[in-house]
N, CA, C and O atoms as a Tinker XYZ file with bonds, in Angstrom:
   548  protein
     1  N     76.330000   11.445000   10.595000    73     2
     2  CA    75.637000   11.369000    9.383000    64     1     3
     3  C     74.094000   11.227000    9.768000    63     2     4     5
     4  O     73.281000   11.890000    9.123000    81     3
     5  N     73.711000   10.490000   10.671000    73     3     6
     6  CA    72.403000   10.243000   10.994000    64     5     7
     7  C     71.890000   11.523000   11.582000    63     6     8     9
     8  O     70.740000   11.821000   11.259000    81     7
     9  N     72.510000   12.305000   12.357000    73     7    10
    10  CA    72.063000   13.591000   12.968000    64     9    11
    11  C     71.930000   14.652000   11.936000    63    10    12    13
    12  O     71.026000   15.484000   12.007000    81    11
    13  N     72.785000   14.644000   11.007000    73    11    14
    14  CA    72.662000   15.452000    9.913000    64    13    15
    15  C     71.343000   15.339000    9.114000    63    14    16    17
    16  O     70.654000   16.311000    8.805000    81    15
    17  N     71.073000   14.102000    8.825000    73    15    18
    18  CA    69.780000   13.682000    8.151000    64    17    19
    19  C     68.525000   14.106000    9.019000    63    18    20    21
    20  O     67.500000   14.562000    8.512000    81    19
    21  N     68.696000   13.920000   10.306000    73    19    22
    22  CA    67.519000   14.369000   11.265000    64    21    23
    23  C     67.416000   15.928000   11.128000    63    22    24    25
    24  O     66.321000   16.453000   10.928000    81    23
    25  N     68.582000   16.670000   11.239000    73    23    26
    26  CA    68.480000   17.971000   10.979000    64    25    27
    27  C     67.898000   18.526000    9.705000    63    26    28    29
    28  O     67.181000   19.526000    9.661000    81    27
    29  N     68.277000   17.771000    8.636000    73    27    30
    30  CA    67.654000   17.973000    7.250000    64    29    31
    31  C     66.089000   17.847000    7.322000    63    30    32    33
    32  O     65.317000   18.658000    6.811000    81    31
    33  N     65.765000   16.859000    7.940000    73    31    34
    34  CA    64.314000   16.576000    7.968000    64    33    35
    35  C     63.467000   17.550000    8.808000    63    34    36    37
    36  O     62.317000   17.830000    8.470000    81    35
    37  N     64.070000   18.078000    9.941000    73    35    38
    38  CA    63.509000   19.126000   10.672000    64    37    39
    39  C     63.356000   20.433000   10.015000    63    38    40    41
    40  O     62.387000   21.182000   10.137000    81    39
    41  N     64.473000   20.642000    9.265000    73    39    42
    42  CA    64.312000   21.907000    8.469000    64    41    43
    43  C     63.320000   21.722000    7.305000    63    42    44    45
    44  O     62.512000   22.622000    7.072000    81    43
    45  N     63.338000   20.726000    6.648000    73    43    46
    46  CA    62.243000   20.599000    5.664000    64    45    47
    47  C     60.940000   20.603000    6.101000    63    46    48    49
    48  O     60.039000   20.994000    5.358000    81    47
    49  N     60.704000   20.162000    7.371000    73    47    50
    50  CA    59.221000   20.161000    7.965000    64    49    51
    51  C     58.955000   21.519000    8.318000    63    50    52    53
    52  O     57.808000   21.953000    8.215000    81    51
    53  N     59.980000   22.301000    8.760000    73    51    54
    54  CA    59.696000   23.680000    9.131000    64    53    55
    55  C     59.352000   24.455000    7.792000    63    54    56    57
    56  O     58.470000   25.314000    7.813000    81    55
    57  N     60.014000   24.172000    6.674000    73    55    58
    58  CA    59.892000   24.897000    5.423000    64    57    59
    59  C     58.437000   24.472000    5.003000    63    58    60    61
    60  O     57.678000   25.342000    4.575000    81    59
    61  N     58.028000   23.196000    5.105000    73    59    62
    62  CA    56.717000   22.943000    4.776000    64    61    63
    63  C     55.632000   23.611000    5.639000    63    62    64    65
    64  O     54.585000   24.014000    5.130000    81    63
    65  N     55.880000   23.716000    6.863000    73    63    66
    66  CA    54.914000   24.446000    7.654000    64    65    67
    67  C     54.853000   25.788000    7.269000    63    66    68    69
    68  O     53.753000   26.304000    7.072000    81    67
    69  N     55.993000   26.485000    7.123000    73    67    70
    70  CA    55.899000   27.900000    6.668000    64    69    71
    71  C     55.231000   28.119000    5.397000    63    70    72    73
    72  O     54.463000   29.072000    5.260000    81    71
    73  N     55.500000   27.216000    4.364000    73    71    74
    74  CA    54.836000   27.184000    3.084000    64    73    75
    75  C     53.381000   26.981000    3.245000    63    74    76    77
    76  O     52.614000   27.661000    2.562000    81    75
    77  N     52.937000   26.123000    4.070000    73    75    78
    78  CA    51.535000   25.852000    4.246000    64    77    79
    79  C     50.758000   27.176000    4.902000    63    78    80    81
    80  O     49.685000   27.599000    4.472000    81    79
    81  N     51.407000   27.683000    5.888000    73    79    82
    82  CA    50.863000   28.923000    6.485000    64    81    83
    83  C     50.753000   29.993000    5.435000    63    82    84    85
    84  O     49.693000   30.558000    5.167000    81    83
    85  N     51.904000   30.239000    4.857000    73    83    86
    86  CA    51.838000   31.337000    3.767000    64    85    87
    87  C     50.763000   31.180000    2.677000    63    86    88    89
    88  O     50.038000   32.099000    2.296000    81    87
    89  N     50.741000   29.990000    2.243000    73    87    90
    90  CA    49.657000   29.597000    1.155000    64    89    91
    91  C     48.358000   29.735000    1.845000    63    90    92    93
    92  O     47.500000   30.360000    1.222000    81    91
    93  N     48.057000   29.288000    2.971000    73    91    94
    94  CA    46.731000   29.441000    3.576000    64    93    95
    95  C     46.426000   30.980000    3.730000    63    94    96    97
    96  O     45.335000   31.424000    3.371000    81    95
    97  N     47.301000   31.703000    4.212000    73    95    98
    98  CA    47.209000   33.184000    4.414000    64    97    99
    99  C     46.890000   33.814000    2.975000    63    98   100   101
   100  O     45.916000   34.557000    2.856000    81    99
   101  N     47.617000   33.550000    2.015000    73    99   102
   102  CA    47.505000   34.054000    0.755000    64   101   103
   103  C     46.069000   33.726000    0.143000    63   102   104   105
   104  O     45.416000   34.580000   -0.457000    81   103
   105  N     45.660000   32.498000    0.333000    73   103   106
   106  CA    44.314000   32.092000   -0.158000    64   105   107
   107  C     43.142000   32.982000    0.600000    63   106   108   109
   108  O     42.170000   33.414000   -0.018000    81   107
   109  N     43.330000   33.178000    1.857000    73   107   110
   110  CA    42.413000   33.890000    2.613000    64   109   111
   111  C     42.428000   35.332000    2.104000    63   110   112   113
   112  O     41.360000   35.876000    1.824000    81   111
   113  N     43.613000   35.987000    1.970000    73   111   114
   114  CA    43.696000   37.267000    1.545000    64   113   115
   115  C     43.163000   37.560000   -0.014000    63   114   116   117
   116  O     42.612000   38.609000   -0.348000    81   115
   117  N     43.417000   36.501000   -0.848000    73   115   118
   118  CA    42.797000   36.656000   -2.254000    64   117   119
   119  C     41.170000   36.426000   -2.192000    63   118   120   121
   120  O     40.425000   37.100000   -2.904000    81   119
   121  N     40.723000   35.526000   -1.378000    73   119   122
   122  CA    39.279000   35.379000   -1.242000    64   121   123
   123  C     38.548000   36.724000   -0.649000    63   122   124   125
   124  O     37.408000   37.069000   -0.961000    81   123
   125  N     39.353000   37.374000    0.205000    73   123   126
   126  CA    38.810000   38.559000    0.915000    64   125   127
   127  C     39.006000   39.752000    0.069000    63   126   128   129
   128  O     38.166000   40.648000    0.145000    81   127
   129  N     40.063000   39.880000   -0.768000    73   127   130
   130  CA    40.393000   41.160000   -1.283000    64   129   131
   131  C     40.560000   41.035000   -2.792000    63   130   132   133
   132  O     40.731000   42.073000   -3.432000    81   131
   133  N     40.527000   39.900000   -3.399000    73   131   134
   134  CA    40.690000   39.721000   -4.781000    64   133   135
   135  C     39.642000   40.478000   -5.573000    63   134   136   137
   136  O     38.477000   40.302000   -5.215000    81   135
   137  N     39.884000   41.337000   -6.646000    73   135   138
   138  CA    39.054000   41.890000   -7.545000    64   137   139
   139  C     38.452000   40.872000   -8.437000    63   138   140   141
   140  O     37.244000   40.900000   -8.670000    81   139
   141  N     39.274000   39.927000   -8.974000    73   139   142
   142  CA    38.957000   38.937000   -9.996000    64   141   143
   143  C     37.937000   37.943000   -9.611000    63   142   144   145
   144  O     37.069000   37.520000  -10.374000    81   143
   145  N     38.108000   37.576000   -8.301000    73   143   146
   146  CA    37.438000   36.367000   -7.760000    64   145   147
   147  C     36.872000   36.687000   -6.483000    63   146   148   149
   148  O     37.567000   36.421000   -5.503000    81   147
   149  N     35.691000   37.232000   -6.294000    73   147   150
   150  CA    34.940000   37.594000   -5.103000    64   149   151
   151  C     34.657000   36.427000   -4.308000    63   150   152   153
   152  O     34.527000   35.379000   -4.941000    81   151
   153  N     34.532000   36.385000   -3.047000    73   151   154
   154  CA    34.109000   35.309000   -2.151000    64   153   155
   155  C     32.745000   34.903000   -2.524000    63   154   156   157
   156  O     31.888000   35.755000   -2.757000    81   155
   157  N     32.506000   33.645000   -2.591000    73   155   158
   158  CA    31.212000   33.081000   -2.877000    64   157   159
   159  C     30.132000   33.691000   -2.095000    63   158   160   161
   160  O     30.240000   33.729000   -0.870000    81   159
   161  N     29.028000   34.206000   -2.725000    73   159   162
   162  CA    28.050000   34.802000   -2.053000    64   161   163
   163  C     27.081000   33.774000   -1.273000    63   162   164   165
   164  O     26.914000   32.602000   -1.613000    81   163
   165  N     26.521000   34.354000   -0.262000    73   163   166
   166  CA    25.487000   33.534000    0.417000    64   165   167
   167  C     24.312000   33.114000   -0.474000    63   166   168   169
   168  O     24.075000   33.797000   -1.470000    81   167
   169  N     23.621000   32.132000   -0.216000    73   167   170
   170  CA    22.481000   31.775000   -0.990000    64   169   171
   171  C     21.103000   32.297000   -0.331000    63   170   172   173
   172  O     21.045000   32.700000    0.830000    81   171
   173  N     20.140000   32.250000   -1.097000    73   171   174
   174  CA    18.817000   32.538000   -0.785000    64   173   175
   175  C     18.637000   34.076000   -0.858000    63   174   176   177
   176  O     19.395000   34.790000   -1.515000    81   175
   177  N     17.524000   34.565000   -0.100000    73   175   178
   178  CA    17.065000   35.853000   -0.214000    64   177   179
   179  C     17.441000   36.858000    0.881000    63   178   180   181
   180  O     16.861000   37.939000    0.989000    81   179
   181  N     18.447000   36.455000    1.698000    73   179   182
   182  CA    18.809000   37.267000    2.819000    64   181   183
   183  C     19.607000   38.409000    2.442000    63   182   184   185
   184  O     20.825000   38.266000    2.333000    81   183
   185  N     19.009000   39.629000    2.210000    73   183   186
   186  CA    19.831000   40.631000    1.663000    64   185   187
   187  C     21.045000   41.056000    2.602000    63   186   188   189
   188  O     22.116000   41.422000    2.118000    81   187
   189  N     20.831000   40.991000    3.878000    73   187   190
   190  CA    22.120000   41.283000    4.691000    64   189   191
   191  C     23.067000   40.256000    4.674000    63   190   192   193
   192  O     24.237000   40.584000    4.875000    81   191
   193  N     22.786000   39.001000    4.461000    73   191   194
   194  CA    23.829000   38.070000    4.454000    64   193   195
   195  C     24.537000   38.165000    3.010000    63   194   196   197
   196  O     25.762000   38.077000    2.931000    81   195
   197  N     23.786000   38.334000    1.951000    73   195   198
   198  CA    24.310000   38.568000    0.644000    64   197   199
   199  C     25.157000   39.734000    0.545000    63   198   200   201
   200  O     26.217000   39.686000   -0.079000    81   199
   201  N     24.706000   40.891000    1.190000    73   199   202
   202  CA    25.524000   41.915000    1.150000    64   201   203
   203  C     26.890000   41.704000    1.774000    63   202   204   205
   204  O     27.923000   42.006000    1.175000    81   203
   205  N     26.870000   41.129000    3.110000    73   203   206
   206  CA    28.040000   40.802000    3.724000    64   205   207
   207  C     28.981000   39.938000    2.948000    63   206   208   209
   208  O     30.189000   40.164000    3.016000    81   207
   209  N     28.524000   38.990000    2.233000    73   207   210
   210  CA    29.292000   38.010000    1.502000    64   209   211
   211  C     29.838000   38.848000    0.148000    63   210   212   213
   212  O     30.988000   38.687000   -0.261000    81   211
   213  N     29.051000   39.602000   -0.387000    73   211   214
   214  CA    29.279000   40.037000   -1.799000    64   213   215
   215  C     29.714000   41.560000   -1.936000    63   214   216   217
   216  O     30.202000   41.980000   -2.985000    81   215
   217  N     29.508000   42.382000   -0.800000    73   215   218
   218  CA    29.637000   43.704000   -1.054000    64   217   219
   219  C     30.437000   44.416000   -0.008000    63   218   220   221
   220  O     31.035000   45.457000   -0.281000    81   219
   221  N     30.459000   43.889000    1.161000    73   219   222
   222  CA    30.884000   44.477000    2.507000    64   221   223
   223  C     32.446000   44.638000    2.357000    63   222   224   225
   224  O     32.973000   45.614000    2.890000    81   223
   225  N     33.154000   43.802000    1.713000    73   223   226
   226  CA    34.720000   43.829000    1.642000    64   225   227
   227  C     35.009000   45.113000    1.059000    63   226   228   229
   228  O     36.065000   45.642000    1.407000    81   227
   229  N     34.291000   45.696000    0.261000    73   227   230
   230  CA    34.617000   46.969000   -0.502000    64   229   231
   231  C     33.697000   48.132000    0.169000    63   230   232   233
   232  O     34.203000   49.228000    0.408000    81   231
   233  N     32.504000   47.899000    0.430000    73   231   234
   234  CA    31.666000   48.945000    0.719000    64   233   235
   235  C     31.393000   48.976000    2.279000    63   234   236   237
   236  O     30.586000   49.789000    2.729000    81   235
   237  N     32.022000   48.150000    3.047000    73   235   238
   238  CA    31.873000   48.120000    4.461000    64   237   239
   239  C     30.757000   47.342000    4.993000    63   238   240   241
   240  O     29.662000   47.375000    4.431000    81   239
   241  N     30.977000   46.603000    6.101000    73   239   242
   242  CA    29.869000   45.830000    6.827000    64   241   243
   243  C     28.874000   46.776000    7.309000    63   242   244   245
   244  O     27.692000   46.455000    7.438000    81   243
   245  N     29.330000   47.953000    7.583000    73   243   246
   246  CA    28.177000   49.032000    8.000000    64   245   247
   247  C     27.741000   49.957000    6.952000    63   246   248   249
   248  O     27.117000   50.988000    7.203000    81   247
   249  N     28.098000   49.554000    5.688000    73   247   250
   250  CA    27.806000   50.318000    4.539000    64   249   251
   251  C     28.517000   51.582000    4.377000    63   250   252   253
   252  O     28.223000   52.308000    3.427000    81   251
   253  N     29.409000   51.914000    5.195000    73   251   254
   254  CA    30.076000   53.304000    5.234000    64   253   255
   255  C     31.352000   53.253000    4.519000    63   254   256   257
   256  O     32.202000   54.096000    4.807000    81   255
   257  N     31.617000   52.292000    3.543000    73   255   258
   258  CA    32.791000   52.188000    2.725000    64   257   259
   259  C     33.945000   51.742000    3.458000    63   258   260   261
   260  O     33.886000   51.474000    4.658000    81   259
   261  N     35.093000   51.647000    2.703000    73   259   262
   262  CA    36.310000   51.033000    3.077000    64   261   263
   263  C     37.331000   51.855000    2.193000    63   262   264   265
   264  O     36.939000   52.721000    1.411000    81   263
   265  N     38.587000   51.552000    2.353000    73   263   266
   266  CA    39.666000   52.110000    1.362000    64   265   267
   267  C     39.395000   51.531000    0.174000    63   266   268   269
   268  O     40.088000   52.024000   -0.717000    81   267
   269  N     38.581000   50.584000   -0.241000    73   267   270
   270  CA    38.417000   49.955000   -1.711000    64   269   271
   271  C     37.185000   50.423000   -2.287000    63   270   272   273
   272  O     37.064000   50.279000   -3.504000    81   271
   273  N     36.237000   50.964000   -1.631000    73   271   274
   274  CA    34.923000   51.335000   -2.101000    64   273   275
   275  C     34.240000   52.356000   -1.440000    63   274   276   277
   276  O     34.599000   52.503000   -0.272000    81   275
   277  N     33.308000   53.154000   -1.862000    73   275   278
   278  CA    32.515000   54.097000   -1.332000    64   277   279
   279  C     31.499000   53.727000   -0.352000    63   278   280   281
   280  O     31.082000   52.569000   -0.374000    81   279
   281  N     30.990000   54.660000    0.612000    73   279   282
   282  CA    29.794000   54.325000    1.477000    64   281   283
   283  C     28.564000   54.350000    0.712000    63   282   284   285
   284  O     28.318000   55.274000   -0.063000    81   283
   285  N     27.711000   53.282000    0.915000    73   283   286
   286  CA    26.324000   53.090000    0.249000    64   285   287
   287  C     25.413000   54.088000    0.950000    63   286   288   289
   288  O     24.298000   54.305000    0.477000    81   287
   289  N     25.852000   54.746000    2.124000    73   287   290
   290  CA    25.008000   55.827000    2.854000    64   289   291
   291  C     25.281000   57.142000    2.177000    63   290   292   293
   292  O     24.585000   58.107000    2.493000    81   291
   293  N     26.186000   57.264000    1.315000    73   291   294
   294  CA    26.456000   58.573000    0.678000    64   293   295
   295  C     25.111000   59.104000   -0.034000    63   294   296   297
   296  O     24.351000   58.302000   -0.577000    81   295
   297  N     24.873000   60.350000   -0.013000    73   295   298
   298  CA    23.689000   60.969000   -0.685000    64   297   299
   299  C     23.724000   60.639000   -2.144000    63   298   300   301
   300  O     22.677000   60.609000   -2.791000    81   299
   301  N     24.954000   60.378000   -2.719000    73   299   302
   302  CA    25.217000   59.868000   -4.103000    64   301   303
   303  C     24.378000   58.693000   -4.477000    63   302   304   305
   304  O     24.019000   58.471000   -5.633000    81   303
   305  N     24.061000   57.892000   -3.367000    73   303   306
   306  CA    23.348000   56.584000   -3.783000    64   305   307
   307  C     21.856000   56.621000   -3.297000    63   306   308   309
   308  O     21.127000   55.636000   -3.182000    81   307
   309  N     21.546000   57.854000   -3.047000    73   307   310
   310  CA    19.986000   58.128000   -2.786000    64   309   311
   311  C     19.162000   57.631000   -4.043000    63   310   312   313
   312  O     19.630000   57.779000   -5.172000    81   311
   313  N     18.059000   57.102000   -3.854000    73   311   314
   314  CA    17.321000   56.613000   -4.999000    64   313   315
   315  C     17.126000   57.631000   -6.083000    63   314   316   317
   316  O     17.078000   57.223000   -7.243000    81   315
   317  N     16.994000   59.064000   -5.803000    73   315   318
   318  CA    16.766000   59.940000   -6.789000    64   317   319
   319  C     18.020000   60.255000   -7.710000    63   318   320   321
   320  O     17.921000   60.882000   -8.765000    81   319
   321  N     19.155000   59.776000   -7.226000    73   319   322
   322  CA    20.451000   59.974000   -8.105000    64   321   323
   323  C     20.913000   58.553000   -8.552000    63   322   324   325
   324  O     21.357000   58.431000   -9.693000    81   323
   325  N     20.844000   57.571000   -7.804000    73   323   326
   326  CA    21.172000   56.312000   -8.297000    64   325   327
   327  C     20.045000   55.284000   -7.958000    63   326   328   329
   328  O     20.096000   54.560000   -6.964000    81   327
   329  N     19.092000   55.280000   -8.802000    73   327   330
   330  CA    17.997000   54.368000   -8.692000    64   329   331
   331  C     18.290000   52.864000   -8.560000    63   330   332   333
   332  O     19.453000   52.515000   -8.763000    81   331
   333  N     17.400000   51.958000   -8.254000    73   331   334
   334  CA    17.645000   50.578000   -8.068000    64   333   335
   335  C     18.374000   49.987000   -9.323000    63   334   336   337
   336  O     19.295000   49.171000   -9.272000    81   335
   337  N     17.849000   50.496000  -10.401000    73   335   338
   338  CA    18.586000   49.796000  -11.771000    64   337   339
   339  C     19.981000   50.036000  -11.733000    63   338   340   341
   340  O     20.724000   49.141000  -12.135000    81   339
   341  N     20.552000   51.311000  -11.232000    73   339   342
   342  CA    21.959000   51.437000  -11.169000    64   341   343
   343  C     22.606000   50.514000  -10.366000    63   342   344   345
   344  O     23.657000   50.056000  -10.816000    81   343
   345  N     22.168000   50.077000   -9.123000    73   343   346
   346  CA    22.777000   49.103000   -8.417000    64   345   347
   347  C     22.727000   47.768000   -9.232000    63   346   348   349
   348  O     23.734000   47.063000   -9.299000    81   347
   349  N     21.550000   47.417000   -9.855000    73   347   350
   350  CA    21.374000   46.140000  -10.626000    64   349   351
   351  C     22.647000   46.208000  -11.710000    63   350   352   353
   352  O     23.453000   45.278000  -11.739000    81   351
   353  N     22.761000   47.180000  -12.462000    73   351   354
   354  CA    23.650000   47.133000  -13.585000    64   353   355
   355  C     25.022000   47.130000  -13.032000    63   354   356   357
   356  O     25.913000   46.532000  -13.634000    81   355
   357  N     25.264000   47.791000  -11.867000    73   355   358
   358  CA    26.695000   47.876000  -11.438000    64   357   359
   359  C     26.993000   46.402000  -10.915000    63   358   360   361
   360  O     28.100000   45.917000  -11.151000    81   359
   361  N     26.065000   45.698000  -10.234000    73   359   362
   362  CA    26.371000   44.305000   -9.784000    64   361   363
   363  C     26.640000   43.386000  -11.026000    63   362   364   365
   364  O     27.624000   42.652000  -11.107000    81   363
   365  N     25.668000   43.499000  -11.985000    73   363   366
   366  CA    25.772000   42.555000  -13.251000    64   365   367
   367  C     26.909000   42.967000  -14.200000    63   366   368   369
   368  O     27.529000   42.074000  -14.778000    81   367
   369  N     27.219000   44.231000  -14.396000    73   367   370
   370  CA    28.095000   44.562000  -15.446000    64   369   371
   371  C     29.425000   45.337000  -14.794000    63   370   372   373
   372  O     30.390000   45.586000  -15.516000    81   371
   373  N     29.413000   45.655000  -13.568000    73   371   374
   374  CA    30.451000   46.568000  -13.186000    64   373   375
   375  C     30.259000   47.966000  -13.511000    63   374   376   377
   376  O     29.240000   48.241000  -14.144000    81   375
   377  N     31.035000   48.876000  -13.201000    73   375   378
   378  CA    30.797000   50.304000  -13.411000    64   377   379
   379  C     32.023000   51.039000  -13.565000    63   378   380   381
   380  O     32.925000   50.709000  -12.795000    81   379
   381  N     32.273000   52.008000  -14.428000    73   379   382
   382  CA    33.399000   52.769000  -14.511000    64   381   383
   383  C     33.275000   53.890000  -13.505000    63   382   384   385
   384  O     32.252000   54.566000  -13.403000    81   383
   385  N     34.408000   54.068000  -12.730000    73   383   386
   386  CA    34.481000   55.110000  -11.671000    64   385   387
   387  C     33.988000   56.546000  -12.281000    63   386   388   389
   388  O     34.439000   57.051000  -13.309000    81   387
   389  N     33.014000   57.079000  -11.479000    73   387   390
   390  CA    32.649000   58.489000  -12.037000    64   389   391
   391  C     32.495000   59.436000  -10.786000    63   390   392   393
   392  O     32.580000   60.652000  -10.958000    81   391
   393  N     32.269000   58.908000   -9.519000    73   391   394
   394  CA    32.122000   59.847000   -8.541000    64   393   395
   395  C     33.148000   59.806000   -7.537000    63   394   396   397
   396  O     33.233000   60.729000   -6.727000    81   395
   397  N     33.994000   58.757000   -7.506000    73   395   398
   398  CA    34.939000   58.399000   -6.490000    64   397   399
   399  C     36.267000   58.096000   -7.225000    63   398   400   401
   400  O     36.374000   57.951000   -8.443000    81   399
   401  N     37.324000   58.016000   -6.259000    73   399   402
   402  CA    38.707000   57.647000   -6.788000    64   401   403
   403  C     39.203000   56.227000   -6.456000    63   402   404   405
   404  O     40.389000   55.920000   -6.325000    81   403
   405  N     38.152000   55.402000   -6.335000    73   403   406
   406  CA    38.521000   54.051000   -5.831000    64   405   407
   407  C     38.887000   53.055000   -6.968000    63   406   408   409
   408  O     39.360000   51.934000   -6.780000    81   407
   409  N     38.607000   53.612000   -8.161000    73   407   410
   410  CA    38.799000   52.791000   -9.406000    64   409   411
   411  C     37.523000   52.193000   -9.775000    63   410   412   413
   412  O     36.498000   52.346000   -9.112000    81   411
   413  N     37.614000   51.446000  -10.946000    73   411   414
   414  CA    36.185000   50.922000  -11.474000    64   413   415
   415  C     35.847000   49.755000  -10.642000    63   414   416   417
   416  O     36.725000   49.130000  -10.047000    81   415
   417  N     34.541000   49.430000  -10.580000    73   415   418
   418  CA    33.922000   48.299000   -9.868000    64   417   419
   419  C     33.686000   47.195000  -10.717000    63   418   420   421
   420  O     32.943000   47.270000  -11.696000    81   419
   421  N     34.256000   46.232000  -10.397000    73   419   422
   422  CA    34.039000   45.001000  -11.204000    64   421   423
   423  C     32.621000   44.355000  -11.064000    63   422   424   425
   424  O     31.993000   44.580000  -10.029000    81   423
   425  N     32.132000   43.647000  -11.941000    73   423   426
   426  CA    30.963000   42.950000  -11.724000    64   425   427
   427  C     31.011000   41.989000  -10.555000    63   426   428   429
   428  O     32.063000   41.462000  -10.193000    81   427
   429  N     29.820000   41.774000   -9.967000    73   427   430
   430  CA    29.691000   40.749000   -8.926000    64   429   431
   431  C     29.286000   39.532000   -9.339000    63   430   432   433
   432  O     28.078000   39.349000   -9.481000    81   431
   433  N     30.115000   38.588000   -9.579000    73   431   434
   434  CA    29.745000   37.278000  -10.050000    64   433   435
   435  C     28.997000   36.404000   -9.085000    63   434   436   437
   436  O     29.223000   36.508000   -7.880000    81   435
   437  N     28.109000   35.540000   -9.556000    73   435   438
   438  CA    27.430000   34.443000   -8.715000    64   437   439
   439  C     26.197000   35.016000   -8.090000    63   438   440   441
   440  O     25.688000   34.331000   -7.203000    81   439
   441  N     25.657000   36.097000   -8.383000    73   439   442
   442  CA    24.432000   36.651000   -7.865000    64   441   443
   443  C     23.299000   36.599000   -9.025000    63   442   444   445
   444  O     23.465000   37.053000  -10.157000    81   443
   445  N     22.153000   35.988000   -8.567000    73   443   446
   446  CA    21.145000   35.888000   -9.513000    64   445   447
   447  C     20.310000   37.358000   -9.304000    63   446   448   449
   448  O     20.648000   38.266000   -8.544000    81   447
   449  N     19.400000   37.336000   -9.991000    73   447   450
   450  CA    18.483000   38.643000  -10.083000    64   449   451
   451  C     17.802000   38.934000   -8.858000    63   450   452   453
   452  O     17.751000   40.059000   -8.362000    81   451
   453  N     17.200000   37.741000   -8.301000    73   451   454
   454  CA    16.608000   37.848000   -6.887000    64   453   455
   455  C     17.607000   38.083000   -5.835000    63   454   456   457
   456  O     17.204000   38.641000   -4.815000    81   455
   457  N     18.886000   37.738000   -5.919000    73   455   458
   458  CA    19.749000   37.950000   -4.889000    64   457   459
   459  C     20.133000   39.523000   -4.929000    63   458   460   461
   460  O     20.260000   40.192000   -3.902000    81   459
   461  N     20.277000   39.952000   -6.031000    73   459   462
   462  CA    20.636000   41.418000   -6.286000    64   461   463
   463  C     19.582000   42.268000   -5.709000    63   462   464   465
   464  O     19.824000   43.215000   -4.960000    81   463
   465  N     18.345000   41.884000   -6.098000    73   463   466
   466  CA    17.126000   42.574000   -5.453000    64   465   467
   467  C     17.175000   42.588000   -4.011000    63   466   468   469
   468  O     16.898000   43.594000   -3.359000    81   467
   469  N     17.540000   41.430000   -3.476000    73   467   470
   470  CA    17.415000   41.403000   -1.950000    64   469   471
   471  C     18.522000   42.286000   -1.423000    63   470   472   473
   472  O     18.267000   43.013000   -0.462000    81   471
   473  N     19.684000   42.291000   -1.942000    73   471   474
   474  CA    20.795000   43.313000   -1.519000    64   473   475
   475  C     20.241000   44.708000   -1.659000    63   474   476   477
   476  O     20.378000   45.486000   -0.714000    81   475
   477  N     19.677000   45.057000   -2.673000    73   475   478
   478  CA    19.214000   46.388000   -2.946000    64   477   479
   479  C     18.146000   46.748000   -1.911000    63   478   480   481
   480  O     18.228000   47.800000   -1.276000    81   479
   481  N     17.173000   45.905000   -1.743000    73   479   482
   482  CA    16.228000   46.086000   -0.504000    64   481   483
   483  C     16.980000   46.321000    0.762000    63   482   484   485
   484  O     16.630000   47.258000    1.479000    81   483
   485  N     18.008000   45.537000    1.113000    73   483   486
   486  CA    18.746000   45.732000    2.377000    64   485   487
   487  C     19.386000   47.006000    2.292000    63   486   488   489
   488  O     19.214000   47.750000    3.257000    81   487
   489  N     20.060000   47.403000    1.380000    73   487   490
   490  CA    20.780000   48.864000    1.308000    64   489   491
   491  C     19.738000   49.896000    1.455000    63   490   492   493
   492  O     19.895000   50.881000    2.176000    81   491
   493  N     18.588000   49.646000    0.712000    73   491   494
   494  CA    17.528000   50.877000    0.831000    64   493   495
   495  C     17.089000   50.995000    2.335000    63   494   496   497
   496  O     17.063000   52.077000    2.922000    81   495
   497  N     16.753000   49.818000    2.901000    73   495   498
   498  CA    16.427000   49.780000    4.324000    64   497   499
   499  C     17.343000   50.438000    5.349000    63   498   500   501
   500  O     16.959000   51.172000    6.260000    81   499
   501  N     18.613000   50.084000    5.087000    73   499   502
   502  CA    19.784000   50.789000    5.878000    64   501   503
   503  C     19.755000   52.199000    5.633000    63   502   504   505
   504  O     19.933000   52.961000    6.583000    81   503
   505  N     19.539000   52.679000    4.397000    73   503   506
   506  CA    19.667000   54.117000    4.015000    64   505   507
   507  C     18.412000   54.782000    4.806000    63   506   508   509
   508  O     18.562000   55.835000    5.426000    81   507
   509  N     17.337000   54.198000    4.757000    73   507   510
   510  CA    16.034000   54.715000    5.388000    64   509   511
   511  C     16.388000   54.869000    6.897000    63   510   512   513
   512  O     16.071000   55.897000    7.495000    81   511
   513  N     16.982000   53.945000    7.454000    73   511   514
   514  CA    17.096000   53.760000    8.874000    64   513   515
   515  C     18.246000   54.673000    9.267000    63   514   516   517
   516  O     18.100000   55.407000   10.245000    81   515
   517  N     19.380000   54.679000    8.574000    73   515   518
   518  CA    20.546000   55.383000    9.130000    64   517   519
   519  C     20.705000   56.975000    8.538000    63   518   520   521
   520  O     21.375000   57.862000    9.068000    81   519
   521  N     19.983000   57.075000    7.417000    73   519   522
   522  CA    20.060000   58.495000    6.757000    64   521   523
   523  C     21.334000   58.465000    5.825000    63   522   524   525
   524  O     22.120000   57.525000    5.704000    81   523
   525  N     21.372000   59.589000    5.245000    73   523   526
   526  CA    22.395000   59.745000    4.065000    64   525   527
   527  C     23.668000   60.570000    4.617000    63   526   528   529
   528  O     23.481000   61.406000    5.501000    81   527
   529  N     24.844000   60.360000    4.147000    73   527   530
   530  CA    26.007000   61.139000    4.508000    64   529   531
   531  C     26.135000   62.184000    3.325000    63   530   532   533
   532  O     25.679000   61.902000    2.217000    81   531
   533  N     26.782000   63.433000    3.579000    73   531   534
   534  CA    26.999000   64.288000    2.484000    64   533   535
   535  C     28.035000   63.770000    1.521000    63   534   536   537
   536  O     28.814000   62.858000    1.799000    81   535
   537  N     27.993000   64.440000    0.313000    73   535   538
   538  CA    28.964000   64.239000   -0.712000    64   537   539
   539  C     29.568000   65.633000   -1.088000    63   538   540   541
   540  O     28.860000   66.627000   -1.249000    81   539
   541  N     30.872000   65.633000   -1.209000    73   539   542
   542  CA    31.890000   64.680000   -0.856000    64   541   543
   543  C     31.992000   64.409000    0.614000    63   542   544   545
   544  O     31.530000   65.219000    1.418000    81   543
   545  N     32.561000   63.332000    0.985000    73   543   546
   546  CA    32.608000   63.019000    2.390000    64   545   547
   547  C     33.719000   63.905000    3.209000    63   546   548
   548  O     33.866000   63.742000    4.421000    81   547
């Protein structure tokens, strides 16, 4: 009987461990990929860090897009087609899909106007440095 109780305790510990790992993994995935609750943005005016925390999961760390969002290096995002105010509005309010098939972009919560401007400044600098890709890709 004592052996059976020990076996039951071992199995229960194993289940708790599996449940903990599963919950931890689910939390990481939701933080990285959840549309409803993006990862908390970096603070301050560092556009590169703010972009990495708030935009890169969809638009790519290299700004070249992912399976979830388009490249910010596309000529579609050139200032003469999408001026800075378009970026501001998209971050604040979200945007209905109109150039791509990634679906609608949700608003980016947790960013103030200065942080959004820092991200735009970073994106524009990268566009100047790397150039634009043709549309459609």
